[in-house]
C-alpha positions in Angstrom: -15.5 -5.4 191.9 -13.5 -2.4 192.0 -14.9 0.8 192.8 -13.5 4.2 191.6 -13.0 7.2 193.5 -15.7 9.8 192.8 -12.9 12.2 192.4 -11.2 9.9 189.6 -11.6 11.0 186.1 -10.6 9.4 182.9 -9.0 12.3 181.1 -6.6 12.4 184.2 -4.9 9.0 182.4 -5.2 10.4 179.0 -1.7 12.0 178.7 -2.0 14.5 176.3 -5.7 15.8 177.4 -3.9 17.3 180.6 -1.7 19.5 178.5 -2.7 23.2 178.1 -3.9 23.7 174.4 -0.5 25.5 173.1 1.5 23.0 174.6 -0.2 20.2 172.5 0.3 22.6 169.2 3.7 22.8 170.1 4.4 18.8 170.5 2.4 18.5 167.3 4.3 20.9 165.2 8.0 19.9 166.5 6.8 16.1 165.4 5.7 17.4 162.1 8.9 19.4 161.6 11.2 16.6 162.6 9.2 14.3 160.5 10.0 16.7 157.6 13.4 17.6 158.1 14.6 14.1 158.8 12.9 12.5 155.9 13.7 15.1 153.4 17.2 14.9 154.3 18.3 12.1 152.0 17.0 14.2 149.1 20.0 16.9 149.6 22.2 14.2 149.0 21.4 14.4 145.3 23.2 17.6 144.2 26.5 16.1 145.6 26.8 13.6 143.2 28.4 16.2 141.0 30.7 17.0 143.9 33.9 15.7 142.7 35.9 15.4 146.3 34.3 12.0 147.6 35.5 12.4 151.1 33.2 15.5 151.2 30.4 13.3 149.8 31.0 10.7 152.7 31.5 13.4 155.1 28.0 15.0 154.3 26.1 11.3 154.1 27.5 10.6 157.6 26.2 14.0 158.7 22.8 13.5 157.0 22.5 10.0 158.9 23.4 11.6 162.5 20.6 14.2 161.6 18.2 11.7 160.9 19.1 9.9 164.5 19.1 13.3 166.1 15.7 14.5 164.8 14.4 11.0 165.5 13.2 9.9 162.4 15.1 6.7 162.2 15.4 3.8 164.7 19.2 3.7 165.6 19.6 0.2 164.3 18.1 1.3 160.8 20.4 4.6 161.1 23.8 2.2 161.4 22.9 0.7 157.9 21.9 3.8 156.0 25.5 4.8 155.1 25.4 1.7 153.6 22.4 3.0 151.5 23.6 6.5 150.6 27.1 6.1 149.8 26.4 3.7 146.8 23.3 5.7 145.5 26.0 8.6 145.5 28.5 6.4 143.2 31.3 6.8 145.8 33.8 3.6 144.5 35.5 4.1 147.8 33.0 2.5 150.1 35.7 0.1 151.3 37.8 2.8 152.6 34.9 4.6 154.4 33.6 1.4 155.6 37.1 0.5 157.3 37.6 4.0 158.2 34.4 4.6 159.7 33.0 1.5 161.0 35.6 -1.3 162.0 35.4 -2.9 165.0 38.1 -3.4 167.3 39.0 -6.7 168.9 40.2 -6.1 172.5 43.0 -7.2 173.5 
């Protein structure tokens, strides 16, 4: 049987409970901000359907993907597939060129 020291408190192991009040609210607000920005970023792609320059649309899709990685709204493994989801939605017919340009794996020589 284990006996706890009298100075041991359960709240010491609860992580966030030890943070001051303002630190907890700062963490919560930054989390909410990251989620709102990260998940709404693909919606900004919708106006780009009218943009005639397809390379600009491709660049924007990649920026949105990396923005979601930066804010931590998607897992890195999921983010690697997001351009393949966003690009067809933007009606880009140069999908193979984009894939060959940005996502080619070079074999070691």
